[in-house]
C-alpha positions in Angstrom: 0.0 0.0 0.0 2.9 2.4 0.9 4.5 1.6 -2.5 1.3 2.3 -4.3 0.4 5.6 -2.6 3.1 7.8 -4.2 2.2 6.4 -7.6 -1.4 7.1 -7.0 -0.7 10.6 -5.9 1.5 11.1 -8.9 -1.3 10.0 -11.1 -3.6 12.5 -9.5 -1.0 15.1 -10.0 -0.7 14.4 -13.7 -4.5 14.6 -14.1 -4.5 17.9 -12.3 -1.7 19.3 -14.4 -3.5 18.0 -17.6 -6.7 19.6 -16.6 -5.0 22.9 -15.7 -3.2 22.9 -19.1 -6.3 22.3 -21.1 -7.4 25.2 -23.3 -11.1 25.7 -23.3 -12.6 27.8 -26.1 -16.2 29.1 -25.4 -18.2 28.7 -28.6 -21.5 30.4 -29.3 -24.1 29.8 -32.0 -27.2 32.0 -32.6 -28.9 29.5 -34.9 -30.4 26.1 -33.9 -27.9 23.4 -32.9 -29.0 21.3 -35.9 -28.3 24.2 -38.4 -25.4 23.6 -40.7 -23.5 26.6 -39.2 -23.7 25.1 -35.7 -22.8 21.6 -37.0 -19.7 22.8 -38.9 -18.6 24.8 -35.9 -19.0 21.7 -33.8 -17.0 19.7 -36.3 -14.3 22.3 -36.4 -14.1 22.1 -32.6 -13.8 18.3 -32.7 -11.0 18.5 -35.2 -9.2 21.0 -33.1 -9.5 18.8 -30.0 -8.2 15.8 -32.1 -5.3 17.8 -33.6 -4.2 19.0 -30.2 -4.6 15.5 -28.6 -7.2 16.9 -26.2 -5.1 19.9 -25.1 -7.7 22.3 -26.6 -11.5 21.8 -26.6 -14.6 23.9 -27.2 -17.3 24.5 -24.6 -20.3 24.9 -26.9 -22.9 26.9 -25.1 -26.5 25.6 -25.1 -27.7 29.0 -26.4 -26.1 31.9 -28.1 -24.6 34.8 -26.1 -26.1 37.3 -28.5 -28.4 37.3 -31.6 -26.8 37.3 -35.0 -26.6 41.1 -35.5 -24.8 41.4 -32.1 -22.4 38.5 -32.4 -19.4 40.4 -33.8 -19.4 42.6 -30.8 -20.0 39.7 -28.5 -16.8 37.9 -29.8 -14.9 41.2 -29.9 -15.8 41.9 -26.2 -15.1 38.4 -25.0 -18.6 37.2 -24.2 -17.7 34.2 -26.4 -14.4 33.1 -27.8 -15.7 31.6 -31.1 -18.7 32.1 -33.3 -19.8 33.2 -36.8 -21.4 36.3 -38.2 -23.5 37.5 -41.2 -21.8 40.7 -42.4 -25.0 42.1 -43.8 -26.8 41.9 -40.4 -25.1 45.2 -39.5 -25.7 47.5 -42.5 -22.9 49.9 -43.2 -20.3 48.3 -40.9 -18.7 46.1 -43.6 -18.2 47.3 -47.1 -15.5 45.2 -48.8 -17.2 41.9 -47.9 -20.3 42.8 -50.0 -18.1 41.6 -52.9 -19.3 38.0 -52.3 -23.0 38.9 -52.4 -23.7 40.2 -55.9 -25.8 38.1 -58.3 -24.6 35.1 -60.2 -21.4 34.3 -58.2 -21.7 30.5 -58.2 -23.9 27.5 -58.1 -22.2 25.9 -55.1 -21.0 27.1 -51.7 -17.7 25.3 -51.5 -16.0 26.8 -54.6 -17.4 30.2 -53.9 -16.3 30.1 -50.2 -12.7 28.9 -51.1 -12.4 31.6 -53.8 -13.7 34.2 -51.4 -11.2 33.1 -48.7 -8.4 33.4 -51.1 -9.4 36.9 -52.1 -9.7 37.9 -48.4 -6.3 36.6 -47.6 -4.7 38.9 -50.1 -6.8 42.0 -49.5 -5.7 44.0 -46.5 -8.7 46.3 -46.6 -11.0 43.4 -45.9 -9.1 42.4 -42.8 -9.1 46.0 -41.6 -12.9 45.9 -41.4 -12.6 43.2 -38.8 -10.2 45.0 -36.5 -10.4 43.6 -32.9 -11.2 40.0 -33.8 -9.3 37.1 -35.3 -11.0 36.1 -38.6 -10.5 32.3 -39.0 -12.3 32.2 -42.4 -14.8 33.9 -44.6 -17.3 31.9 -46.6 -20.7 32.1 -48.3 -23.8 30.0 -48.4 -25.2 28.4 -51.6 -27.0 30.3 -54.3 -29.9 32.5 -53.2 -33.4 31.6 -54.3 -36.6 33.6 -54.4 -39.4 31.9 -52.4 -42.9 33.0 -51.7 -46.3 31.9 -50.6 -48.4 33.5 -53.3 -47.5 32.9 -57.0 -44.8 31.7 -59.4 -42.2 34.4 -60.2 -41.0 34.1 -63.8 -40.3 37.8 -64.7 -39.4 41.0 -63.1 -42.9 42.4 -62.9 -44.0 39.5 -60.7 -41.5 40.5 -58.0 -43.5 43.6 -57.2 -46.6 43.8 -55.1 -45.4 41.3 -52.5 -43.7 41.8 -49.2 -40.3 40.2 -49.0 -38.0 39.4 -46.0 -34.3 39.8 -46.7 -31.2 39.3 -44.5 -29.4 42.5 -45.1 -26.2 43.3 -47.1 -26.4 43.4 -50.9 -29.5 41.3 -51.0 -31.5 44.2 -49.6 -30.2 46.6 -52.2 -30.8 44.0 -54.9 -34.4 43.7 -53.8 -34.9 47.5 -54.0 -33.2 47.6 -57.4 -35.7 45.0 -58.6 -38.6 47.0 -57.3 -39.3 44.6 -54.4 -40.9 45.7 -51.1 -38.1 44.4 -48.8 -37.8 44.4 -45.0 -34.6 43.5 -43.2 -35.2 40.7 -40.7 -32.9 37.9 -39.3 -33.4 34.4 -40.8 -34.7 33.1 -37.4 -37.9 35.1 -37.8 -38.9 33.7 -41.2 -41.4 31.1 -40.1 -43.4 33.5 -38.0 -43.3 36.2 -40.7 -44.5 34.0 -43.5 -46.9 31.8 -41.6 -48.7 34.8 -40.2 -48.8 36.6 -43.6 -46.8 39.6 -42.4 -44.4 38.7 -45.2 -45.3 37.0 -48.5 -41.8 35.8 -49.4 -38.2 35.5 -48.5 -34.8 35.3 -50.2 -32.9 32.2 -49.0 -30.7 29.3 -50.1 -32.4 25.9 -50.4 -30.9 24.7 -47.0 -32.5 27.5 -45.0 -36.0 26.7 -46.1 -35.7 23.4 -44.2 -33.5 24.7 -41.4 -36.0 27.4 -40.4 -39.0 25.1 -41.1 -40.7 27.1 -43.9 -40.7 24.2 -46.5 -44.4 23.7 -45.7 -45.2 27.4 -45.8 -43.7 28.6 -49.1 -45.3 27.3 -52.3 -43.1 28.8 -55.1 -39.4 29.2 -55.7 -37.4 30.8 -58.5 -33.7 29.9 -59.1 -31.1 31.9 -60.9 -27.8 30.6 -62.5 -25.1 31.3 -59.9 -27.8 32.5 -57.5 -29.7 35.8 -57.3 -27.3 36.6 -54.4 -25.0 35.1 -51.8 -24.5 35.9 -48.2 -21.1 36.7 -46.7 -20.1 35.2 -43.4 -17.0 35.2 -41.2 -15.9 32.6 -38.7 -14.4 34.5 -35.7 -12.3 34.1 -32.6 -11.8 36.6 -29.9 -8.4 38.3 -30.6 -7.1 38.2 -27.0 -8.1 34.5 -26.7 -6.2 33.7 -29.9 -3.2 35.7 -28.9 -3.0 33.9 -25.5 -3.1 30.4 -27.0 -0.1 28.2 -26.4 2.1 28.0 -29.5 1.1 24.4 -30.4 -2.6 25.2 -30.0 -2.3 28.4 -32.0 -0.6 26.4 -34.7 -3.4 23.9 -34.8 -6.0 26.7 -35.0 -4.1 28.2 -37.9 -3.9 24.9 -39.7 -7.7 24.6 -39.4 -8.3 28.2 -40.5 -8.3 29.9 -43.9 -9.2 27.6 -46.8 -9.7 24.6 -44.6 -12.5 26.2 -42.6 -14.0 27.9 -45.6 -14.1 24.6 -47.4 -15.7 22.9 -44.3 -18.5 25.5 -44.2 -19.0 25.4 -48.0 -19.1 21.6 -48.1 -21.6 21.6 -45.3 -23.8 24.1 -47.0 -23.8 22.2 -50.3 -24.8 19.0 -48.6 -27.8 20.6 -46.9 -28.7 22.6 -50.0 -29.2 19.2 -51.8 -31.3 18.0 -48.9 -33.3 21.2 -49.0 -34.1 20.9 -52.7 -35.3 17.3 -52.0 -37.6 18.5 -49.2 -39.0 21.3 -51.4 -39.8 18.7 -54.1 -41.4 16.4 -51.6 -43.6 19.1 -50.3 -44.8 20.1 -53.7 -43.1 23.5 -53.9 -43.2 24.7 -57.5 -39.7 25.5 -58.6 -39.0 27.7 -61.7 -35.6 28.4 -63.4 -35.2 32.0 -64.4 -34.9 32.3 -68.2 -32.3 34.3 -70.1 -34.7 37.3 -70.4 -35.3 37.4 -66.7 -31.6 37.0 -65.9 -30.6 39.8 -68.3 -33.2 42.1 -66.7 -31.9 41.4 -63.2 -28.3 41.9 -64.4 -29.2 45.3 -65.9 -31.0 46.5 -62.8 -28.3 45.4 -60.4 -25.2 46.6 -62.3 -25.4 50.1 -60.8 -25.1 48.5 -57.4 -21.6 47.2 -58.3 -20.6 50.7 -59.4 -21.7 52.2 -56.1 -20.1 49.5 -54.0 -16.8 49.8 -55.8 -16.6 53.5 -55.0 -17.4 52.9 -51.4 -15.0 50.0 -51.1 -12.2 52.0 -52.6 -12.9 54.9 -50.3 -12.2 52.4 -47.4 -8.9 51.3 -48.9 -9.8 48.5 -51.2 -7.8 48.7 -54.4 -9.3 48.0 -57.8 -12.6 46.8 -56.4 -14.2 45.8 -59.7 -11.1 43.9 -60.7 -11.3 42.1 -57.4 -14.9 41.1 -58.1 -14.0 39.9 -61.6 -11.2 37.8 -60.0 -13.6 36.3 -57.4 -16.0 35.3 -60.1 -13.3 33.8 -62.3 -11.7 31.9 -59.4 -15.2 30.5 -58.3 -15.8 29.4 -61.9 -12.4 27.7 -62.1 -13.1 25.8 -58.8 -16.6 24.7 -59.9 
């Protein structure tokens, strides 16, 4: 027993030291735990824990520390160490990131997200807009679709006369340019708005129709080649938390950031977009593909938005904004 006791105490000591050395990252999500954003964040955390052999792990909170529009500040101020944001939820705060939201970017989230992350990595003006947090990756969801509860939309004129929910960013400006009556509301409010008749339609990727349980509420959908819009996201870590990480944990975080994280979110979104389209079909939602005439009309109406954005982005330090947009589209096309 005497010979065993020191060994036992030593073992307890090792356990105590191990627990003390473990890095805990507090992760927050403002969407349901089954949403693709929550699931990819959880997967990213699992990969970090595995890569660090358990030295770092995430404590995923049961509910978000803040709603989507307030999450950037929540991470910045240390209410959570890790989360994700929609840039467009805080109009006017981010300008350069709107580059990923214009029409017809790409048919899949993964190539668009990787191309977007590559552009971000070589564009200092984009990083400057996120001062105070560590951006692990930027990414987009899949192509935006027009959904509504009232009628098929096959031409520009049919967009008017209905009330549309949008999530902010360029999509709101696109809606206005197309003559739509748009209201900025978070995605989490869609079901209540549509089921109550407060709104007639929403602009969403296929995944979100199922994630926010409106696949049984909407009756019509219109798709566009490359999407009518995309939404720009960032995956963030509190800067002080990142700076204080042990070198080996920081290295693991870096290895899971950038294109790796962008690809993870993009792949996740593409998977659930496919499931979403299947659900829409199963529920009898009438889907229409915009024809060349409709696409051309949308392109003509939204082109001035790019001119205005380019001037605003360059005023905030982004160089050759239109050239950067052309590069983003070309890179997305190559990756597709």
